[in-house]
Structures are given as structure tokens and as C-alpha cells.
C-alpha positions as CSV (number, residue, x, y, z in Angstrom):
1,M,146.5,196.5,138.7
2,K,150.2,197.1,138.8
3,I,152.3,194.1,138.2
4,T,155.5,194.1,140.2
5,K,158.6,192.1,139.5
6,S,157.9,189.6,142.3
7,S,154.3,188.9,141.2
8,W,155.4,188.4,137.6
9,K,157.9,185.7,138.8
10,S,155.0,184.0,140.7
11,W,152.8,183.8,137.6
12,A,155.6,182.6,135.4
13,A,156.2,179.7,137.8
14,I,152.6,178.7,137.9
15,V,152.4,178.7,134.0
16,A,155.6,176.7,133.7
17,G,154.4,174.1,136.2
18,F,151.1,173.7,134.4
19,V,152.8,173.1,131.0
20,A,155.2,170.6,132.6
21,V,152.4,168.6,134.2
22,T,150.3,168.6,131.0
23,L,153.2,167.5,128.7
24,G,154.2,164.9,131.2
25,G,150.7,163.4,131.4
26,F,150.3,163.4,127.6
27,R,153.6,161.6,127.2
28,N,152.6,159.0,129.9
29,T,149.2,158.3,128.3
30,A,150.1,158.4,124.6
31,W,153.6,156.9,124.5
32,S,153.9,155.0,127.7
33,E,155.6,151.7,127.3
34,D,152.8,150.2,129.5
35,Q,150.0,150.8,126.9
36,P,149.7,148.8,123.6
37,P,149.9,150.7,120.4
38,P,146.8,151.2,118.3
39,Q,145.4,148.0,116.5
40,T,145.9,147.5,112.8
41,L,143.0,146.8,110.4
42,E,143.9,143.1,110.2
43,Q,143.9,142.8,114.0
44,R,140.5,144.3,114.2
45,V,139.1,141.9,111.5
46,N,140.6,138.9,113.4
47,S,139.0,140.1,116.6
48,L,135.5,140.4,115.0
49,E,135.8,136.9,113.5
50,R,136.6,135.5,116.8
51,K,133.6,137.2,118.4
52,L,131.4,135.7,115.7
53,E,132.8,132.3,116.3
54,V,132.0,132.6,120.0
55,A,128.5,133.7,119.2
56,N,127.9,130.8,116.8
57,E,129.2,128.3,119.4
58,E,126.8,129.7,121.9
59,A,123.9,129.6,119.4
60,T,124.7,126.0,118.5
61,T,124.8,125.0,122.1
62,K,121.5,126.6,122.8
63,A,119.9,124.9,119.7
64,K,120.9,121.5,120.9
65,D,118.7,122.0,123.9
66,T,115.8,123.6,122.1
67,A,112.9,121.6,120.4
68,S,111.0,122.9,117.4
69,L,107.3,123.1,116.7
70,K,106.1,123.1,113.1
71,A,102.8,122.6,111.2
72,F,102.6,121.0,107.8
73,A,99.5,120.6,105.5
74,A,100.1,116.8,105.1
75,D,101.7,115.9,108.4
76,G,99.8,118.0,111.0
77,F,101.5,119.5,114.0
78,Q,105.1,118.3,114.6
79,I,107.3,118.6,117.6
80,Q,110.9,117.7,116.9
81,S,113.9,117.5,119.3
82,A,116.9,119.6,118.4
83,D,119.0,116.5,117.7
84,K,116.1,115.1,115.5
85,N,116.1,111.8,117.5
86,Y,112.5,112.4,118.7
87,V,109.6,113.4,116.5
88,L,106.0,113.6,117.5
89,K,103.2,114.3,115.0
90,L,99.6,115.1,115.9
91,R,97.1,114.6,113.1
92,L,93.3,114.5,112.7
93,L,90.7,112.7,110.5
94,I,87.0,113.7,110.5
95,Q,84.5,112.2,108.1
96,A,81.0,113.6,108.3
97,D,78.6,111.5,106.2
98,S,75.0,111.5,105.0
99,R,73.3,108.2,103.9
100,Q,70.1,108.5,102.0
101,F,68.3,105.4,100.8
102,I,66.1,105.6,97.7
103,D,62.9,103.6,97.1
104,D,62.9,102.0,100.6
105,T,59.3,101.0,100.3
106,A,59.6,98.6,103.3
107,G,60.9,101.3,105.5
108,N,63.7,99.1,106.9
109,L,66.6,101.4,106.1
110,T,67.3,104.7,108.0
111,N,68.3,107.9,106.3
112,A,70.8,109.6,108.6
113,F,73.6,112.0,109.1
114,L,76.6,110.5,111.0
115,I,80.2,110.9,112.0
116,R,81.8,108.0,110.1
117,R,85.2,108.5,111.6
118,A,86.7,110.9,114.1
119,R,90.3,109.9,114.7
120,P,93.0,111.8,116.5
121,I,96.2,110.3,115.0
122,L,99.4,110.2,117.1
123,E,102.6,109.1,115.3
124,G,106.3,109.7,115.7
125,T,109.9,108.6,115.6
126,V,112.2,107.4,118.4
127,Y,115.7,107.7,117.0
128,D,116.1,107.0,113.3
129,Y,114.7,103.4,113.0
130,T,111.8,103.2,115.5
131,T,108.4,104.7,114.6
132,F,105.0,104.4,116.2
133,L,101.3,105.0,115.4
134,I,98.3,105.2,117.7
135,T,94.8,105.7,116.2
136,P,91.7,105.7,118.4
137,D,88.3,106.3,116.8
138,L,85.8,108.4,118.8
139,A,82.9,107.7,116.4
140,S,82.5,103.9,116.7
141,N,78.8,103.7,117.7
142,G,79.2,106.1,120.5
143,K,82.2,104.5,122.1
144,T,86.0,104.8,121.7
145,T,87.7,102.0,119.8
146,L,91.5,101.6,119.4
147,Y,92.1,100.8,115.8
148,D,95.9,101.1,115.5
149,A,98.5,100.9,118.2
150,Y,101.9,99.6,117.0
151,F,105.5,100.5,116.7
152,D,108.0,99.5,114.0
153,V,111.7,98.8,114.4
154,A,113.1,99.4,110.9
155,P,116.9,99.3,110.8
156,W,116.8,98.2,107.1
157,S,114.3,98.8,104.3
158,F,114.3,95.0,103.6
159,A,113.6,93.9,107.2
160,K,111.2,95.8,109.5
161,V,109.3,94.4,112.4
162,R,105.9,95.6,113.7
163,F,104.5,95.0,117.1
164,G,101.0,95.7,118.3
165,K,97.6,96.1,116.7
166,F,97.4,96.7,112.9
167,K,95.8,95.7,109.6
168,P,97.0,92.1,108.7
169,P,98.6,92.2,105.3
170,I,95.8,91.0,103.0
171,G,93.3,92.8,100.8
172,L,94.3,95.6,98.4
173,E,91.6,98.1,99.1
174,H,91.4,97.1,102.8
175,L,95.1,98.1,103.2
176,Q,94.5,101.5,101.6
177,S,94.3,104.2,104.2
178,D,90.8,105.4,105.0
179,P,91.2,109.1,103.9
180,Y,92.4,108.0,100.4
181,L,89.6,105.6,99.4
182,T,88.1,106.5,96.0
183,F,84.7,105.6,97.3
184,A,83.2,106.4,100.7
185,E,82.9,102.7,101.6
186,R,85.1,99.7,100.6
187,A,83.9,97.1,98.2
188,F,82.8,93.5,99.0
189,P,86.3,91.9,99.0
190,S,87.1,93.9,102.2
191,D,84.2,92.0,103.8
192,L,86.2,88.8,103.6
193,V,89.5,89.9,105.2
194,P,90.3,90.8,108.8
195,S,89.9,94.4,109.9
196,R,92.5,94.8,112.6
197,D,94.4,92.2,114.6
198,T,97.1,92.1,117.3
199,G,100.4,90.4,116.9
200,V,103.8,90.8,115.2
201,Q,104.7,91.4,111.5
202,L,107.8,91.2,109.5
203,F,107.9,93.3,106.3
204,G,110.1,95.1,103.8
205,D,111.0,95.6,100.2
206,F,113.8,94.8,97.8
207,F,115.3,96.4,94.7
208,N,114.1,99.9,95.5
209,G,110.5,98.9,96.0
210,T,110.2,96.5,93.1
211,L,109.4,93.6,95.4
212,G,107.6,93.9,98.7
213,Y,106.6,91.4,101.3
214,A,104.8,91.1,104.7
215,A,104.3,88.2,107.0
216,A,102.2,88.5,110.2
217,F,101.4,86.2,113.1
218,T,98.3,87.4,115.0
219,N,95.4,86.3,117.3
220,G,93.1,85.8,114.4
221,V,89.7,87.5,113.7
222,G,86.6,86.8,111.6
223,D,85.9,88.2,108.2
224,N,85.6,92.0,108.5
225,N,84.6,91.5,112.1
226,V,82.2,94.5,112.1
227,N,79.4,95.0,114.6
228,T,75.8,94.3,113.7
229,T,74.8,98.0,113.3
230,A,77.6,98.3,110.8
231,T,78.3,102.0,111.2
232,A,82.0,101.3,111.7
233,P,84.2,98.3,111.9
234,V,84.8,97.3,115.5
235,T,87.5,94.8,116.4
236,S,88.0,92.9,119.6
237,D,91.1,93.5,121.7
238,T,90.7,90.1,123.4
239,D,91.3,86.5,122.2
240,N,89.1,83.7,123.3
241,N,91.0,80.7,121.9
242,D,94.5,79.3,121.5
243,G,94.5,79.2,117.7
244,K,96.5,81.9,116.0
245,E,96.5,83.2,112.4
246,G,99.4,83.5,109.9
247,T,99.0,86.0,107.1
248,G,101.4,86.8,104.2
249,R,101.4,89.1,101.2
250,I,103.8,89.6,98.2
251,V,103.6,92.6,95.9
252,L,105.5,93.0,92.7
253,K,106.0,96.3,90.8
254,P,108.2,95.0,87.9
255,F,108.5,98.4,86.1
256,K,108.8,100.7,89.1
257,N,112.4,101.6,88.4
258,S,112.3,101.3,84.6
259,D,112.0,103.9,81.9
260,V,108.7,102.5,80.7
261,G,106.5,105.4,82.0
262,T,103.2,103.8,81.1
263,L,103.8,100.8,83.4
264,Q,105.9,102.3,86.2
265,N,102.9,102.3,88.6
266,L,101.6,98.8,87.7
267,G,101.5,96.4,90.6
268,F,100.5,92.8,91.2
269,G,100.1,91.0,94.5
270,V,98.7,88.1,96.4
271,G,97.8,87.7,100.0
272,A,96.9,84.6,102.0
273,S,96.0,83.6,105.5
274,Y,95.5,80.4,107.6
275,A,94.1,79.8,111.0
276,K,92.4,77.0,112.9
277,Q,90.0,78.6,115.4
278,S,86.5,78.7,116.8
279,G,84.0,81.3,117.6
280,V,85.2,84.2,115.3
281,N,82.0,85.2,113.5
282,P,82.0,87.3,110.3
283,T,79.5,90.0,109.4
284,Y,79.0,91.1,105.8
285,V,77.6,94.5,104.8
286,T,76.3,96.3,101.7
287,P,77.7,99.6,100.3
288,G,75.1,101.3,102.6
289,Q,76.7,99.4,105.5
290,V,73.7,97.3,106.2
291,A,74.2,93.7,107.5
292,I,73.4,91.0,105.0
293,F,74.5,87.9,106.8
294,T,73.5,86.5,110.2
295,P,74.4,83.0,111.3
296,T,71.9,80.8,113.1
297,A,72.3,80.4,116.9
298,A,73.6,76.9,116.5
299,A,76.2,77.7,113.9
300,I,79.8,78.2,115.1
301,P,83.0,78.8,113.0
302,D,85.1,75.9,114.2
303,G,88.1,74.7,112.3
304,A,90.4,75.7,109.5
305,H,90.0,79.2,108.0
306,I,91.9,79.9,104.7
307,R,91.9,83.1,102.7
308,I,93.5,83.9,99.4
309,A,93.5,87.3,97.8
310,P,95.1,88.1,94.4
311,E,95.2,91.8,93.4
312,A,96.3,94.3,90.8
313,N,96.3,98.0,90.4
314,W,97.7,100.5,87.8
315,Y,98.0,104.3,87.9
316,Y,99.0,106.3,84.8
317,H,98.8,110.1,85.0
318,S,95.1,110.9,85.8
319,L,93.8,107.3,85.4
320,G,93.6,104.7,88.2
321,V,92.5,101.1,87.9
322,L,92.1,98.6,90.7
323,G,90.9,95.0,90.8
324,E,90.9,92.2,93.4
325,W,89.3,88.9,94.3
326,V,89.1,87.3,97.7
327,Q,88.1,83.8,98.8
328,S,87.4,83.0,102.4
329,E,87.0,79.3,103.2
330,Q,85.9,78.5,106.8
331,V,84.8,75.3,108.6
332,W,81.5,75.8,110.3
333,R,79.9,73.5,112.9
334,V,76.1,73.1,113.4
335,G,75.7,70.6,116.2
336,T,77.9,67.7,115.2
337,V,77.8,68.5,111.5
338,R,80.7,70.2,109.9
339,S,80.7,72.1,106.7
340,N,83.4,73.6,104.6
341,I,82.0,77.0,103.6
342,V,83.6,78.9,100.7
343,N,82.6,82.6,100.2
344,Q,83.9,84.8,97.4
345,A,84.0,88.5,96.5
346,W,85.5,90.6,93.7
347,Q,85.6,94.1,92.4
348,G,86.8,96.2,89.5
349,A,87.1,100.0,89.9
350,A,88.4,102.9,87.8
351,S,88.9,106.6,88.5
352,Y,89.9,109.6,86.4
353,V,91.1,113.0,87.7
354,L,89.3,115.5,85.4
355,T,91.7,118.4,86.3
356,G,94.8,116.6,85.3
357,E,96.4,115.7,88.6
358,E,98.1,112.4,89.1
359,A,96.0,109.5,90.3
360,S,97.6,107.3,93.0
361,Y,97.0,104.7,95.7
362,S,97.6,107.5,98.3
363,G,95.0,110.0,97.0
364,V,94.9,113.0,94.8
365,K,96.9,116.2,95.6
366,P,95.4,119.3,93.8
367,R,97.9,121.5,92.0
368,K,95.7,124.6,92.5
369,P,93.8,124.5,95.8
370,F,90.3,125.9,96.0
371,D,90.5,129.7,96.0
372,P,87.6,131.4,94.2
373,K,89.2,134.9,94.6
374,N,92.0,133.7,92.3
375,G,89.8,131.5,90.1
376,T,91.2,128.1,91.2
377,W,88.9,125.3,92.2
378,G,90.9,122.4,93.4
379,A,90.8,118.9,91.8
380,F,87.8,116.9,90.5
381,E,87.7,113.1,90.1
382,V,85.1,110.7,88.8
383,A,84.9,107.0,89.6
384,A,83.0,103.8,88.8
385,R,83.1,100.3,90.1
386,Y,81.4,96.9,89.8
387,Q,81.4,94.4,92.6
388,Q,79.9,91.1,93.7
389,L,79.7,89.0,96.9
390,Y,78.8,85.3,96.6
391,L,78.0,83.2,99.6
392,D,78.3,79.4,99.5
393,P,74.9,77.6,99.0
394,D,76.0,75.2,101.7
395,N,75.4,78.1,104.2
396,F,71.7,77.5,103.7
397,T,71.5,73.7,103.1
398,N,73.7,72.9,106.1
399,G,72.0,75.3,108.6
400,V,74.7,77.9,108.9
401,T,72.2,80.6,108.0
402,T,68.7,81.0,106.5
403,A,67.4,82.7,103.4
404,A,65.5,85.1,105.6
405,T,68.7,86.3,107.4
406,A,71.3,86.2,104.7
407,I,71.7,86.8,101.0
408,Q,73.3,84.3,98.7
409,R,74.5,86.8,96.2
410,A,74.9,90.6,96.1
411,T,75.8,92.5,93.0
412,A,76.4,96.2,93.0
413,Y,77.5,99.0,90.7
414,G,78.5,102.5,91.8
415,I,79.6,105.9,90.6
416,G,81.3,108.6,92.5
417,L,82.5,112.2,92.3
418,N,85.2,113.6,94.5
419,W,86.1,117.2,94.9
420,Y,89.5,117.9,96.5
421,L,89.5,121.5,97.7
422,N,93.0,121.1,98.9
423,T,95.2,118.4,100.5
424,N,93.2,118.7,103.7
425,V,89.5,119.0,102.6
426,R,87.5,116.7,100.4
427,L,83.8,116.5,99.4
428,A,82.5,113.3,97.9
429,T,79.2,112.0,96.6
430,N,78.6,108.3,95.7
431,F,75.6,106.3,94.4
432,D,75.5,102.5,94.7
433,Q,72.7,100.2,93.6
434,T,72.8,96.6,94.9
435,T,70.7,93.7,93.9
436,F,70.3,90.5,95.9
437,D,69.6,86.8,95.6
438,K,67.7,85.6,98.7
439,G,67.9,87.6,101.9
440,A,64.1,87.8,102.5
441,A,61.5,85.5,104.1
442,V,59.9,85.3,100.7
443,G,61.8,85.8,97.5
444,D,64.8,88.2,97.2
445,R,65.8,91.1,99.3
446,P,64.7,94.4,97.7
447,D,67.4,96.4,95.9
448,E,69.4,98.8,97.9
449,K,69.9,102.3,96.4
450,V,71.9,104.6,98.5
451,V,73.5,108.0,98.1
452,I,76.4,108.7,100.4
453,T,77.9,112.2,100.7
454,R,81.0,112.9,102.7
455,A,82.8,115.9,104.0
456,Q,86.3,115.0,105.1
457,L,89.0,116.9,107.0
458,L,92.5,115.4,107.1
459,F,95.3,117.3,108.8
């Protein structure tokens, strides 16, 4: 194609226009006074920091409205509000037992498998100083029994108040939590103290736990207050008289905060109670949980009831020692005749953890849980105890009971082996032999020899 002079001028104009438009646009976008200049490194860092601050603020705001769910080996399932003002724990205790009586020639004792305790445990915190505990038992002779239902208001360690149903503060082994008992069943001194009662209690401690105290004012219940089949303590939630009971306990641990390691876990205490009531019958049982006292139909507890219970315990490394004595003095009425009946019980017990873990009032925690793949077997503990229950001879001479329906003296020795697979599972075997004075229509009640095995799950 032949380019003429006029067509060349046209193409030159088009090219010049395109260059002018391109350069003008580049100037407007790159160096326009309306656009900010590129950011410096410092400006970019500051911008990123601000974005992180905003993200953290949003996360914190979201966390304040979000509850947490956790599970702990010792504390069960736990739900906690984001601000930690509300905590709810769900725990569980199951004890599956076997009772096998040896040399039961009379055939009066029944070998059996049983669920000794089946307790869902609900506890928690409402703000920092209010806690609560609810413990029903689903294995109380085929019916549900409410054992604990109380809440504590504890603004200070030296002054706490408990409202509801709880263990009155008397009896060393009785106050020990069920999962942590060295033996499957408590000793005779626990027969002479109240199981559970309803009322109010003031308690606390001073000097970082060196001195502790408790004082309760409750409805008042009979000694142990177990049912006649004696497979589990059952307490009444009703009160049938106006008399009330006062109970107090003082505990001293003089070396708790000292450098004397041998005596740091040495404790002494004494508990006492007083009531003036009628119609609150006791029931006393053997290590095999068989009733050994039945009052006559005409006998009624009616008058002052006084208990006193000195105690001592000591734990040093793998060794644990416990001793207590309880006296229960009760006025009984048979017709118009009143008798002041004084019953007594005592025990001495010792345990030793063979695998070297620390012995304590709150159980044994194995250092190496059961894991045969890695060659670890948990913790092993051996134990022995000697105990005696002595019922006042006036029980028989004044018509409160008869030699055929109650013993006068029971003396028992026992040995035990506990295997702690971990903090949640424990297997135990106990043997107790008990001899009796009276308790039969003719002569003495036959000796009781019982082997109790237990598989326990605590979570």
C-alpha cells in the first residue's frame, strides 16, 4: 500500500494522541495529589499490630460468653463459666462388694454379691465463696437415699457456715470419706456416732490449718442409725421430736507448719455431742454388717444423750496410724424405769504402702498407674486393725435388750490388702474375725469370720 502525505499525517495524529492519553493517565494514577504515597515499613508494622489488637479484643469478648468443659481424673467432669464464677462437677462412686462368711455352721449368715454404694456426686461453686454438694445413693436396699445435700458459705478460712444435710462433726473414721477408707467397712466406734443429720454448722481453721474446729446444731439421730438389714446406713430426713442436738469437734495438728517432718502429719482431736430426745433408736453392726443389738419392744431412748470421742492419727511417708475411742451415754426408759446406759467402742489401725507412695487420710495416689505393657502395677497397701464394742450390762438387767437379741461385747481383728490400679480404680480384700460375749439364746453368739472383697470406681 502506498502511503500518501495525507494518510501519514493521520497516523501521526493517532499515535500522538495515544501517547498523550497514556502519559496523562499514568501521571494521574502514580503522582496524583489525591492518592497517598506508598506506606513505609514502620507504618505497615503499626497497621498489623492494630489488627492483632482488634482480633484479641474480639476473642476476649467471645471467651467471656463461652463456658468450658473439662475432665479430670480426680474431679470428674467439670463445667466452668468463662468468668469462673460458676463451676459444676459431676463425679461417680461405685463399690461392688462380695461378702463371704466362713464357718457359718448355723446357716444364719448369707454369702452375697452386692452394690455397696452407687453414688452420683454433684458439687460445685457459686462465685468464690459458696460451694455445694449433693450425694444420693442408689444402692440403699433397693431405694434411693439422700446422704448429703448442703451448701457452704465460706468467705474466710476461719469462719465457714454449712446448711443442709451432712455428717455431724464427731468420729475420726466416720468423717473420713467413703472412697478413702483403709478397710471396706468402718470399725465399731463409728457405730456410736450419728451417720447424717440435718441442720447448720460453723467450722474453720486457724494458723494455716494447725487448729481446726466445727460446731453443729442439728435435729439429732441415734447412734449410727442404720437399718436392720445393715447393707448401708440409712438416715431419716424427718424429725419426730422437738429436742435438738449440739455437736462440736476440735482438731490440733501442732507440727503441721514446722520443719519436723516426722510429726508434720500428726493430729489430735476430740468431739462431743449432747441432745435430750426420745425415740431415736441405735443399731450396732459387725464388720460383716450384721446387726448385733435389738432393743425390746418396751424400751425407748428417752432423755439425755451424750457422746465423747477423742481421736489421734499420724501419717509418715508410707505409714499410717489411726486410733479413736467413743462413748455414747443414753437414757433409756422401760415402762416407768429409767436407766443411764453407757456404751463404748475403740479401735487401733495401721497401714503401710508397700510401693512407697505417701499414706494419708485422703487415700493413696499411685505414682505409676497400672500399665502392664510398660511394667507398672499401681500401688499396694497392707493394713491391720483391732477393735472392740462394749455394751453396758444394764442393757440386760434393766430390760433394754436381752442376751438373745444383743451382744454385750464384740472383739474383732482384721487384715486387709488394697491394690490401687490408679487414682480411679481400687481393688480390696479384707478378712475380719469377731468374737462375742452373749448374743445367743444359750451361751455366746458364734464367731463371725468374713472375707469382704471390693472393686471400686471413683471418678
